[in-house]
Structure formats: C-alpha cells, structure tokens
MIMI-282134 format. One record per residue (C-alpha): residue in three letters; chain; x, y, z. Coordinates in steps of 0.5 Angstrom, whole numbers. Example, Ala and Ser with C-alpha at 12.3 -4.5 7.8 and 13.67 -1.06 7.14 Angstrom:
residues 2
+------+-------+-------+-------+-------+
! resn ! chain !     x !     y !     z !
+------+-------+-------+-------+-------+
!  ALA !     A !    25 !    -9 !    16 !
!  SER !     A !    27 !    -2 !    14 !
+------+-------+-------+-------+-------+
***
This chain:
residues 112
+------+-------+-------+-------+-------+
! resn ! chain !     x !     y !     z !
+------+-------+-------+-------+-------+
!  UNK !     A !   283 !   221 !   226 !
!  UNK !     A !   284 !   218 !   220 !
!  UNK !     A !   284 !   223 !   214 !
!  UNK !     A !   279 !   218 !   210 !
!  UNK !     A !   274 !   220 !   215 !
!  UNK !     A !   270 !   226 !   214 !
!  UNK !     A !   270 !   230 !   221 !
!  UNK !     A !   264 !   230 !   225 !
!  UNK !     A !   260 !   236 !   224 !
!  UNK !     A !   255 !   240 !   229 !
!  UNK !     A !   248 !   236 !   228 !
!  UNK !     A !   244 !   237 !   225 !
!  UNK !     A !   246 !   236 !   218 !
!  UNK !     A !   245 !   232 !   212 !
!  UNK !     A !   248 !   226 !   209 !
!  UNK !     A !   247 !   224 !   202 !
!  UNK !     A !   249 !   216 !   201 !
!  UNK !     A !   250 !   214 !   194 !
!  UNK !     A !   252 !   206 !   193 !
!  UNK !     A !   253 !   204 !   186 !
!  UNK !     A !   256 !   198 !   182 !
!  UNK !     A !   260 !   200 !   176 !
!  UNK !     A !   259 !   197 !   169 !
!  UNK !     A !   264 !   193 !   166 !
!  UNK !     A !   266 !   198 !   161 !
!  UNK !     A !   267 !   204 !   166 !
!  UNK !     A !   273 !   208 !   163 !
!  UNK !     A !   273 !   215 !   165 !
!  UNK !     A !   270 !   214 !   171 !
!  UNK !     A !   276 !   215 !   176 !
!  UNK !     A !   277 !   222 !   173 !
!  UNK !     A !   270 !   224 !   173 !
!  UNK !     A !   269 !   222 !   180 !
!  UNK !     A !   275 !   226 !   182 !
!  UNK !     A !   273 !   232 !   178 !
!  UNK !     A !   266 !   231 !   182 !
!  UNK !     A !   269 !   231 !   188 !
!  UNK !     A !   273 !   237 !   187 !
!  UNK !     A !   267 !   241 !   185 !
!  UNK !     A !   262 !   239 !   190 !
!  UNK !     A !   267 !   241 !   195 !
!  UNK !     A !   266 !   248 !   192 !
!  UNK !     A !   259 !   248 !   193 !
!  UNK !     A !   256 !   253 !   198 !
!  UNK !     A !   253 !   248 !   204 !
!  UNK !     A !   258 !   243 !   203 !
!  UNK !     A !   261 !   240 !   209 !
!  UNK !     A !   265 !   234 !   207 !
!  UNK !     A !   265 !   227 !   204 !
!  UNK !     A !   268 !   219 !   205 !
!  UNK !     A !   268 !   214 !   199 !
!  UNK !     A !   270 !   207 !   198 !
!  UNK !     A !   270 !   202 !   193 !
!  UNK !     A !   271 !   195 !   193 !
!  UNK !     A !   275 !   190 !   188 !
!  UNK !     A !   268 !   188 !   185 !
!  UNK !     A !   266 !   195 !   183 !
!  UNK !     A !   261 !   197 !   189 !
!  UNK !     A !   262 !   204 !   191 !
!  UNK !     A !   259 !   208 !   197 !
!  UNK !     A !   260 !   215 !   197 !
!  UNK !     A !   257 !   219 !   203 !
!  UNK !     A !   257 !   227 !   202 !
!  UNK !     A !   255 !   232 !   208 !
!  UNK !     A !   251 !   238 !   207 !
!  UNK !     A !   249 !   243 !   211 !
!  UNK !     A !   241 !   243 !   208 !
!  UNK !     A !   237 !   240 !   204 !
!  UNK !     A !   237 !   246 !   200 !
!  UNK !     A !   244 !   246 !   199 !
!  UNK !     A !   243 !   238 !   196 !
!  UNK !     A !   238 !   241 !   191 !
!  UNK !     A !   243 !   246 !   188 !
!  UNK !     A !   248 !   241 !   188 !
!  UNK !     A !   244 !   236 !   184 !
!  UNK !     A !   242 !   242 !   179 !
!  UNK !     A !   249 !   244 !   178 !
!  UNK !     A !   250 !   244 !   171 !
!  UNK !     A !   257 !   240 !   171 !
!  UNK !     A !   254 !   235 !   176 !
!  UNK !     A !   248 !   234 !   171 !
!  UNK !     A !   253 !   232 !   166 !
!  UNK !     A !   256 !   227 !   170 !
!  UNK !     A !   249 !   224 !   172 !
!  UNK !     A !   247 !   223 !   165 !
!  UNK !     A !   254 !   219 !   164 !
!  UNK !     A !   253 !   215 !   170 !
!  UNK !     A !   246 !   213 !   168 !
!  UNK !     A !   248 !   211 !   161 !
!  UNK !     A !   255 !   209 !   162 !
!  UNK !     A !   258 !   208 !   169 !
!  UNK !     A !   253 !   205 !   173 !
!  UNK !     A !   250 !   198 !   173 !
!  UNK !     A !   246 !   200 !   179 !
!  UNK !     A !   246 !   205 !   184 !
!  UNK !     A !   241 !   208 !   190 !
!  UNK !     A !   241 !   214 !   193 !
!  UNK !     A !   239 !   216 !   200 !
!  UNK !     A !   239 !   222 !   204 !
!  UNK !     A !   239 !   222 !   211 !
!  UNK !     A !   238 !   228 !   217 !
!  UNK !     A !   244 !   227 !   222 !
!  UNK !     A !   242 !   228 !   229 !
!  UNK !     A !   247 !   225 !   233 !
!  UNK !     A !   254 !   223 !   232 !
!  UNK !     A !   261 !   221 !   235 !
!  UNK !     A !   267 !   217 !   234 !
!  UNK !     A !   271 !   212 !   237 !
!  UNK !     A !   275 !   209 !   241 !
!  UNK !     A !   277 !   214 !   246 !
!  UNK !     A !   283 !   218 !   245 !
!  UNK !     A !   281 !   220 !   238 !
+------+-------+-------+-------+-------+
***
C-alpha cells in the first residue's frame, strides 16, 4: 500500500480529523507540524497519521488513536498545547476538529 496511507488497524479505534486553512503569514508552520507529528508518534495510544495540504493552504490531518483517553492526553501534552496556541493566534485562518469512532475499515482495490 502507498506509504502515505496509514495502515488499517483493528477496530474499534478513534480518528481525530483536523481540517484547517493556513493564514497568509504562516511562517514556521511546516517545521512545527513536523515536530508535532514526531511527538504524536511517541505518545501512548497513537496508531498512525495521514495528512495532505492543497496549493491554497487547505490541509486535512487524520490521526488515529487506540482510545479517547489517549486523545485527551495528547491534547493536554505541554508542547502540543504550545503549538495549539500558535495555531489559533498565528497559523490558522480557520479550522475544525472532529473525533470519530472507527468501527469498520477495509482497503482496495483487490490485491493490495
């Protein structure tokens, strides 16, 4: 499977879907985004991540977690709190965050 896709995990698990529009002055964002991705991967309960951004600055990142508790601990992680504050005050023109429970999954086409 394409390495940009997170592997399929055994349900149930949780998806945090973060959609955002970068502000015009988003200097420093790519570096912080990479740091946060590496830090998230070290957190208990983290399963994987998928992310994409278009040429107009619209990005979608989906991180996968074993439990809601793991998500809450990630949200409260001190370095992540700092990044969240910068996102709200500097990097994002708009954003939404959704948390969903994944109960089924599959991939295709056949042979993959």
